[in-house]
N, C-alpha and C positions, 0 to 999 in steps of 0.2 A: 829396184829389186836386184839383188846380187846374183840370183839364179844359180845357187850352188848348194848342193846337199850331199854330204858324205855318209858313210855307213853309220857313224855315230849319231848323226842327226836323224837318219831313218829309224834307228832303234828308239830314239826319244819319241818321235811321232807315233811309232807303233805302240809304245807304252801308253801314250795319251789316248790313243784309239781304244786300247784294251780297257782303260779306266772309263772311257765314255760309254762303252756298251752296257754295263750294269747301271751306270748313271742314267742313261737314256731309258732303261727299263723302269727305273724309279720315277722318272719324269712322266713316262707314259701312264703309270699308275696314279699319278697326281700326288706323289709323296715328297716332291722337292719343289722349292720355290726360293726366290730371292725377294723378299718384301712384296712389292706390288707386281713383280715379274712372276707370272704363273708357270706351271710345269711345262706346258708345250712351248711357250716363248723361250723359256730357259733352255730347253733341249735344243731349239734352233739356234739360240745364242752361242751355246757351247760348241756346236758344230761349225758355226760361222766363224768363230775365233780361230779354229784350227785351219779352215780353208783360207781365211783372210790373212793368216800369218805369212803367206808367201808373197803378199802384195805390199810393196813399198811405194809411197807417194812422195815424190820430190817436193821440197819446200823452198830451199835456198842453197846457195853455194858459198864457200869461203875457203881460204887457204890455211893449211896447218902443216906443221913440220913433219918431215919424213925421216925418222931416226935411222942412222946408219946401221945400227945393230939389227934392225928389223930384217934386213936382207938375209942375215945368217939364220934367224929363227922362223922365217916365213913358212917353210914347209911344215914345221911342227905345229905352229899356231893354226895353220890352215886345216890340219887334221883334227885338232881339238875343238875348234870353234865353228867349223863348217863355213869358213869365209875364204874366198879365192884370193889368198894373200899374194901369191906369186904374180898373178895377173894384175892385182890392184897396185902393186909397187910400180907398174909401168904407167899408172895414171898420174898426170901432173908433170911438173918439171922435175929435175934431178933431185932437188933438195926439199921440195914441198909437194903435198897432195893438193889437188883441186877437189876439196872435200864437198860431197853432196850430203846435205842434211835431209833425211827422209822421215816420214811418219808411217808406221806400220798399221795396216788396216785392222788386222785381227788382234794385235797386241797393244794398240793405242786408241784408235778411233772408235771401234765398237765398245771396248770397255769404258771409255770416257763418256760415250753417249748413254750407256746403261747406268753409269754412276750419276750423271746429271738427271736422268729420268727418275731414278729412285729418290733423289733429293727433292725433286719437284713434286712428286706424287706422295711422298712420305718423308717430310722434313725430319732430319736426324742430326741434331746438334752434337749428340754424343759421338757419332761417327766422325764428325769434323774435328772434334777435339782429339780423338785417337789418331786420326789421319796425320796430325801434326807430329806425333811421336814417330810414325812410320816415315814421314818425310825426312826427319832428322836422322833416323837410322839409315835410310838409303843414302843420304849425302855423306854420312860418315863411313859407311861400309862399302859403298860402290867405288869403282875405280875406272879411269879411262886407260884402256890398254892400247898401245900403239898398233895401228893396223886393224883393230877389231872394233873399237868404240867403247861404249859403256858396258861394264860387266857388273851385274847386280846379283847378290846371293839368291839362289833359287827359292829359298824358303823365307825370305825376309818379310813378305807380306803377312805371314802367320803371326807376326808380333801382335797384330790387331786382335787375334782370336781370344787370348785369355782376358784382355781388357774388355772385349765385347761380352764375354760370358759373365764377367763380374758386374759391369755397370748396366748392361742391357741384355740380360739373359733371355727375355722373351722375343727379342729382335736381333739375336746374335748373328744370324746368317747375313742379313743385309748390312748390318753394322760392320761385320768383318770384311765384306766385299767392298763397301764404300771406302772404309778407312784403309784397307790393305791395298787395293788396286789404285785408288786415288792417290794414296801416299807414294806408291811406287812411280806412278806417272809424273807427279809433280817433282819428286826427287830426281827422276831421270831427266826431266826438262832443265832443272836447275843445274845438274851436273854437266849437261851438254853446253849450256849457255856460259858457264863459268870456268870451264877447263882451260888450261894454259896452252893456247895454240902455238906458241913459240917453242914449247918443250916437247910436245908429242902430237900425233895426229893420225888420221885414217882417211882412206879414200871415200868411205861412207861413214856417216854417223846416223844412227837410227833411234828414234823414240818409239819404244815398244817392240823393237825388232831384235836383232842378234844380241845376245847377252842380257836381254830384259824379258822377252816373251815368256820364257819358262816360269819366271817368278810370278808374273801376272796370271798365267793360266793355272798354276798350282794353287794360288790364292783363290781364284774363282771356283775351282773344283771343290776345294775344302769348304769354302763358304756355302756352296750349294748343298753339300752333304750334311753340313751342320743343321740345315733346316729340317732334315729327316727326324732329328732327335728333339726338336722343339715344336713340332706340329701339335 
């Protein structure tokens, strides 16, 4: 856990909470669901994702390069991405980071468990096919930014929505969630595994954390709201 939150990050979380308030009201009325995940469990899931997003679980360590130009832009990147760049530059040796790979509780573990649960309780081959499209999009459009980690476009998971509405209109909510969130997580994992450690690096690399959580949460919220229109 990096333990760093700036004013930009606080505003983002405040926006998520404001979105959650009417969403929670709809869940309370039983008007939202994600496949076999009912309204009350969905409401608890959405709040748990927000709370769990501050928890990073270490998985492994490896070395990655510490670019020289990173020292010059560290304060700017720190302000934009809410990552303690200046402090992290002191981690590791002079030329390399002792990189810690972590898995975010709210942005990876909880969504992955929900995805697996939906696939087990309501098999959805269509969602798996759409997921492949999202995985390719994430791999092509994401980037590994020095000092930050994986940066994924915030709305990339919504690629799954129009496909879900076309091929599975009666089950568009869970299809969008499975394909969008699953695609982002798999693409994130592939990006982290395959990036060139000799070219760039970061003190921390997170799956579902900084640079990724927003895209996963936006996809989850939109998928949940879609269910309102197909009840």
